[in-house]
C-alpha positions as CSV (number, residue, x, y, z in Angstrom):
1,M,26.0,-20.6,-2.8
2,K,22.4,-20.4,-4.1
3,K,21.9,-20.6,-7.8
4,I,19.3,-18.3,-9.3
5,G,17.9,-19.2,-12.8
6,I,16.4,-16.5,-15.0
7,L,14.3,-17.3,-18.0
8,G,15.2,-14.7,-20.6
9,G,18.5,-13.1,-21.3
10,G,17.5,-9.6,-22.5
11,Q,18.3,-6.2,-21.0
12,L,16.2,-6.7,-17.9
13,G,18.2,-9.8,-17.1
14,R,21.4,-8.0,-17.8
15,M,20.6,-5.2,-15.4
16,F,19.5,-7.8,-12.8
17,I,22.9,-9.5,-13.1
18,Q,24.8,-6.2,-12.9
19,N,23.2,-5.7,-9.4
20,A,23.4,-9.3,-8.4
21,L,27.2,-9.3,-8.9
22,N,27.3,-7.5,-5.5
23,Y,25.8,-10.5,-3.8
24,P,27.1,-14.1,-3.0
25,F,24.8,-15.8,-5.6
26,K,25.4,-17.5,-8.9
27,I,23.1,-16.4,-11.8
28,H,22.2,-18.8,-14.6
29,V,20.3,-17.6,-17.7
30,L,18.3,-19.4,-20.4
31,D,17.8,-17.7,-23.7
32,P,17.7,-18.8,-27.4
33,N,19.9,-16.0,-28.7
34,P,23.7,-16.7,-28.3
35,E,24.3,-12.9,-28.5
36,A,21.6,-12.0,-25.9
37,P,22.5,-9.1,-23.5
38,C,23.1,-11.5,-20.6
39,S,25.3,-13.9,-22.6
40,K,28.6,-12.4,-21.6
41,I,28.0,-11.6,-18.0
42,A,25.9,-14.5,-16.6
43,D,27.8,-17.0,-14.4
44,T,26.2,-19.7,-16.6
45,F,24.5,-18.9,-20.0
46,V,22.5,-21.7,-21.5
47,M,21.2,-21.6,-25.0
48,G,17.7,-22.8,-25.1
49,D,14.1,-21.8,-25.6
50,F,12.3,-20.5,-22.5
51,N,9.0,-21.4,-24.2
52,N,10.1,-25.1,-24.6
53,Y,9.1,-27.5,-21.9
54,D,12.1,-29.7,-22.1
55,D,14.6,-26.8,-22.2
56,V,13.0,-25.1,-19.2
57,M,12.9,-28.4,-17.2
58,A,16.6,-29.3,-18.0
59,F,17.7,-25.7,-17.2
60,A,15.9,-25.7,-13.8
61,Q,17.6,-28.9,-12.6
62,N,20.8,-26.9,-12.0
63,V,19.3,-24.0,-10.1
64,D,17.7,-23.4,-6.7
65,I,15.3,-20.6,-7.7
66,V,13.6,-19.9,-11.0
67,G,12.7,-16.3,-11.9
68,I,11.8,-14.5,-15.1
69,E,12.6,-11.4,-17.1
70,I,9.9,-12.0,-19.7
71,E,6.4,-13.3,-19.1
72,H,6.0,-15.4,-22.3
73,V,7.6,-18.6,-20.9
74,N,6.5,-22.3,-20.7
75,L,3.8,-22.5,-18.1
76,K,3.6,-26.3,-18.1
77,A,7.2,-26.6,-17.1
78,L,6.9,-24.0,-14.3
79,K,3.8,-25.7,-12.9
80,E,5.7,-29.0,-12.9
81,L,8.7,-27.4,-11.2
82,K,6.5,-25.8,-8.6
83,A,4.8,-29.2,-7.9
84,Q,8.3,-30.7,-7.4
85,G,9.0,-28.1,-4.7
86,K,11.2,-25.8,-6.7
87,T,10.9,-22.1,-5.8
88,V,9.3,-20.4,-8.8
89,I,8.6,-16.6,-8.7
90,P,6.2,-15.3,-9.7
91,D,3.7,-18.1,-9.3
92,P,2.9,-19.9,-12.7
93,E,-0.8,-19.1,-12.1
94,V,0.0,-15.4,-12.2
95,L,1.8,-15.8,-15.5
96,E,-1.2,-17.7,-16.9
97,I,-3.4,-14.7,-16.2
98,I,-0.9,-12.2,-17.5
99,Q,-0.1,-14.0,-20.7
100,D,-3.7,-13.6,-21.9
101,K,-5.1,-10.1,-22.0
102,G,-8.6,-11.6,-21.9
103,K,-7.9,-13.5,-18.7
104,Q,-6.1,-10.4,-17.3
105,K,-9.3,-8.3,-17.9
106,E,-11.5,-10.9,-16.3
107,F,-9.2,-10.9,-13.3
108,Y,-9.5,-7.1,-12.8
109,L,-13.3,-7.2,-13.1
110,K,-13.6,-10.2,-10.8
111,N,-11.5,-8.5,-8.1
112,N,-13.3,-5.1,-8.4
113,I,-10.1,-3.5,-9.7
114,P,-10.9,-0.3,-11.7
115,T,-10.2,-0.8,-15.3
116,A,-11.4,0.4,-18.7
117,P,-15.0,-0.9,-19.3
118,L,-15.4,-3.5,-22.0
119,K,-17.3,-2.4,-25.1
120,D,-18.9,-3.9,-28.2
121,K,-16.3,-4.1,-31.0
122,T,-18.5,-2.0,-33.3
123,D,-19.1,0.8,-30.7
124,F,-16.5,3.2,-32.1
125,P,-14.2,4.6,-31.0
126,V,-12.9,1.4,-29.3
127,V,-9.6,0.1,-28.2
128,Q,-8.7,-3.4,-29.5
129,K,-6.1,-5.4,-27.6
130,L,-4.8,-8.8,-28.8
131,C,-5.3,-11.4,-26.1
132,I,-1.9,-13.1,-26.9
133,G,1.5,-11.9,-27.9
134,G,1.3,-8.1,-27.6
135,Y,4.2,-6.2,-26.0
136,D,5.9,-2.8,-26.1
137,G,2.9,-1.1,-27.6
138,K,2.4,-3.9,-30.2
139,G,-1.0,-5.6,-30.3
140,V,-3.0,-2.5,-29.3
141,Q,-4.9,-0.1,-31.6
142,I,-7.8,2.4,-31.5
143,L,-10.5,1.6,-34.0
144,K,-12.8,4.3,-35.4
145,A,-15.7,4.1,-37.8
146,E,-13.4,5.3,-40.6
147,N,-10.6,2.7,-40.0
148,Q,-12.6,-0.3,-38.8
149,E,-11.3,-2.4,-41.6
150,K,-7.9,-2.4,-39.8
151,A,-9.4,-4.6,-37.0
152,W,-7.4,-7.7,-36.3
153,N,-9.1,-11.1,-36.7
154,E,-7.3,-12.7,-33.8
155,P,-8.8,-13.2,-30.3
156,S,-9.0,-9.7,-28.7
157,I,-10.7,-7.7,-26.1
158,F,-12.4,-4.4,-26.8
159,E,-12.3,-1.5,-24.3
160,E,-13.6,2.0,-23.8
161,V,-11.0,4.7,-24.9
162,A,-9.6,6.4,-21.8
163,D,-10.1,10.2,-21.5
164,L,-6.4,10.3,-20.7
165,K,-4.8,13.0,-18.7
166,M,-1.6,11.1,-17.9
167,E,-0.2,7.5,-18.0
168,L,1.3,6.3,-14.7
169,A,3.0,3.2,-13.4
170,V,3.7,1.8,-10.0
171,I,6.3,-0.9,-9.2
172,V,5.4,-3.1,-6.2
173,A,7.6,-5.8,-4.7
174,K,6.1,-8.6,-2.6
175,N,8.0,-11.3,-0.8
176,N,7.0,-14.8,0.4
177,Q,6.0,-13.4,3.9
178,G,3.4,-11.2,2.2
179,E,5.4,-8.0,2.9
180,T,5.2,-5.3,0.2
181,A,7.3,-2.4,-0.8
182,I,5.8,0.3,-3.1
183,Y,7.9,2.6,-5.3
184,P,6.9,6.2,-6.0
185,V,4.4,6.7,-8.8
186,V,6.0,7.2,-12.2
187,E,4.8,9.5,-14.9
188,Q,5.1,8.0,-18.4
189,V,5.4,9.9,-21.7
190,F,5.0,7.8,-24.8
191,N,6.5,8.0,-28.3
192,P,3.5,8.2,-30.6
193,E,5.4,6.8,-33.6
194,Y,6.3,3.5,-32.0
195,N,3.7,3.5,-29.2
196,L,6.4,2.7,-26.6
197,L,7.7,4.6,-23.7
198,D,9.8,7.7,-24.7
199,Y,10.7,8.9,-21.2
200,L,9.5,8.9,-17.6
201,L,9.6,11.2,-14.6
202,T,9.8,10.0,-11.0
203,P,7.9,10.9,-8.9
204,A,5.0,11.7,-11.1
205,R,3.8,15.3,-11.2
206,I,0.4,14.6,-9.7
207,S,-1.6,15.6,-6.6
208,K,-1.2,13.8,-3.2
209,E,-4.7,12.4,-3.6
210,E,-3.9,11.0,-7.1
211,E,-0.6,9.5,-5.8
212,K,-2.4,7.8,-2.9
213,Q,-5.1,6.4,-5.2
214,A,-2.6,5.1,-7.7
215,K,-0.6,3.3,-5.0
216,E,-3.7,1.8,-3.4
217,I,-4.9,0.5,-6.7
218,A,-1.5,-1.0,-7.6
219,L,-1.3,-2.7,-4.2
220,Q,-4.9,-4.0,-4.7
221,V,-3.7,-5.7,-7.9
222,V,-0.6,-7.2,-6.4
223,N,-2.5,-8.5,-3.3
224,A,-5.1,-10.1,-5.6
225,F,-2.4,-12.0,-7.5
226,D,-1.3,-13.3,-4.1
227,S,2.2,-14.3,-5.2
228,A,5.7,-13.1,-4.4
229,G,7.3,-11.1,-7.2
230,I,8.0,-7.7,-8.7
231,Y,5.0,-6.1,-10.4
232,A,4.7,-3.1,-12.7
233,V,1.1,-1.9,-12.7
234,E,0.4,0.5,-15.6
235,L,-2.4,3.0,-15.0
236,F,-4.5,5.5,-16.9
237,L,-5.2,8.8,-15.0
238,N,-8.4,10.2,-16.6
239,H,-9.4,13.9,-16.7
240,D,-12.3,13.2,-14.3
241,G,-9.8,12.0,-11.7
242,S,-10.5,8.3,-12.0
243,I,-7.7,5.8,-12.4
244,W,-7.9,2.6,-14.4
245,V,-5.5,-0.3,-14.5
246,N,-4.3,-0.7,-18.1
247,E,-2.0,-3.8,-17.8
248,T,0.3,-5.5,-15.3
249,A,3.8,-6.9,-15.9
250,P,4.9,-9.5,-13.3
251,R,8.5,-8.6,-13.6
252,V,11.0,-5.7,-13.5
253,H,9.9,-3.1,-16.1
254,N,11.0,-0.2,-18.3
255,S,9.1,2.1,-15.9
256,G,11.4,1.2,-13.0
257,H,14.8,1.8,-14.7
258,S,15.5,5.1,-13.0
259,T,15.5,3.4,-9.7
260,I,19.0,2.2,-10.4
261,E,20.4,5.7,-9.7
262,A,17.5,7.3,-7.9
263,A,16.3,4.8,-5.3
264,Y,18.1,3.3,-2.3
265,S,17.1,-0.2,-3.5
266,S,16.6,-0.4,-7.3
267,Q,13.9,-2.6,-8.8
268,F,16.6,-5.1,-9.8
269,D,18.0,-5.1,-6.2
270,M,14.4,-5.7,-5.0
271,M,14.0,-8.5,-7.5
272,L,17.0,-10.3,-6.1
273,R,15.7,-9.8,-2.5
274,V,12.3,-11.2,-3.5
275,L,13.8,-14.3,-5.2
276,T,16.2,-15.1,-2.4
277,N,13.7,-14.3,0.4
278,L,15.9,-11.5,1.9
279,P,14.4,-8.4,3.6
280,L,12.8,-5.9,1.1
281,G,14.9,-2.8,0.4
282,S,14.0,0.9,0.7
283,T,11.9,2.4,-2.1
284,E,12.7,6.0,-1.0
285,L,14.1,8.2,-3.7
286,K,17.4,10.1,-3.3
287,C,16.3,12.7,-5.8
288,K,14.0,13.5,-8.7
289,S,14.8,11.4,-11.7
290,A,14.0,10.7,-15.3
291,M,14.7,7.9,-17.7
292,L,14.9,8.2,-21.5
293,N,14.7,5.2,-23.8
294,L,17.5,5.1,-26.4
295,I,16.0,3.5,-29.5
296,G,17.3,2.6,-32.9
297,E,17.1,5.5,-35.4
298,E,14.6,5.5,-38.2
299,N,16.1,3.7,-41.3
300,A,18.9,2.3,-39.1
301,K,19.1,-1.5,-39.4
302,G,22.4,-3.3,-38.8
303,K,25.3,-3.4,-36.5
304,A,24.7,-0.9,-33.7
305,C,26.8,2.1,-32.8
306,V,26.3,5.1,-30.5
307,K,26.8,8.6,-31.9
308,G,27.2,11.8,-29.8
309,L,28.1,10.3,-26.4
310,Q,30.8,13.0,-26.0
311,D,28.2,15.7,-26.3
312,V,26.1,14.5,-23.4
313,L,28.5,13.0,-20.8
314,S,29.2,16.5,-19.3
315,L,25.5,16.9,-18.3
316,D,24.9,17.0,-14.5
317,G,23.3,13.8,-13.1
318,F,23.4,12.0,-16.5
319,S,24.0,8.2,-16.5
320,M,24.2,5.9,-19.6
321,H,23.0,2.3,-19.8
322,W,23.9,0.3,-22.9
323,Y,22.2,-3.0,-23.3
324,G,24.9,-4.8,-25.3
325,K,22.7,-5.7,-28.3
326,E,24.7,-6.3,-31.4
327,M,22.1,-5.3,-33.9
328,T,19.8,-2.3,-34.1
329,S,16.6,-1.6,-36.0
330,P,14.1,1.4,-36.0
331,G,12.4,1.8,-32.6
332,R,14.4,-1.1,-31.0
333,K,15.3,-0.4,-27.3
334,M,19.1,-0.3,-27.3
335,G,19.8,1.4,-24.0
336,H,18.5,4.1,-21.7
337,A,19.7,7.3,-20.1
338,T,19.0,8.4,-16.5
339,F,18.9,11.9,-15.2
340,C,19.0,12.8,-11.5
341,G,18.5,16.2,-10.0
342,N,16.1,18.5,-8.0
343,D,14.7,20.7,-10.7
344,W,12.2,19.3,-13.2
345,D,12.8,22.1,-15.7
346,K,16.5,21.4,-15.8
347,I,15.9,17.6,-16.0
348,I,13.5,17.9,-18.9
349,Q,15.8,20.3,-20.7
350,Q,18.6,17.7,-20.4
351,I,16.3,15.0,-21.8
352,E,15.8,17.2,-24.9
353,V,19.6,17.7,-25.2
354,V,20.2,14.0,-25.1
355,K,17.3,13.3,-27.6
356,E,18.9,15.9,-30.0
357,N,22.5,14.7,-29.7
358,L,22.7,11.0,-28.7
359,K,21.7,8.7,-31.5
360,V,21.8,4.9,-32.1
361,G,22.7,4.2,-35.7
362,V,24.6,1.6,-37.6
363,E,28.3,1.2,-38.2
364,H,29.6,2.1,-41.7
């Protein structure tokens, strides 16, 4: 029985394992947190730092395939494992580009991938992105003449501000034979307070031409990386109809969560197929769907509890996913809700009902 090793034990790894339990594989997980979401359901859970060379090397000796659920992992170890003949997906060279926003930007420009033009850092307004360490909306800010003193002093790139009509995302799977599978385009709605995804709608409410263009650009990105893996390509749809690549995540992603209920093969199922070199699954949707992030309430910091579940479980097409995190804090992703149906008005109405009634607070 093949052993799959995953670097990172967060909610993405947990949902990957929940799907992988249906297959004849063993899942090993490496994470520094003994209470990580994967800790109680992995076949083998190893406490260790996925950013530490020795920890990653030792962990990988006991598995056949190495995958990730977070991109900030030790590249030196992965390159060495690849040189030894170990299956590592995605390729360490892909992660090297993704980990640094500056290298990622160079990659898009070199491969003629449409992306926000670079700007001088004093040509306001301008978007500043930290090259290293940003995630979930952190490490990105818009600088204007009146708030330029807020500019970070760390290595950054500076981009033109998008004339944004809508934020989109496309999940693409690619296997070792070079075959690809593209999921329907996702429409993303962001929480302005925390600058992270509030909810998404699949398929996006865009024209056929915009859908075609978004998929073509996402596939262009994935083919340029030239490595097996699951990729989430985040896009800006501008008011003039142009589409820019914002960022790419070389892993399963928040924007693909509704595929668990809505697609014949979820992004997590597809990840397993890619890692184990099985035929790719179907990305076809069974229905329209939405996903709402369930985040820690404002001022809530401590042991997590869910309030109001009894008020929402009667909704048609509602599904609950709890990530098993012990502690909550304001804006922390603690779970998500999925909505399936055929009527956007009804689905969006249900999102509002859940936002009003389902809260993640602290135990008293």
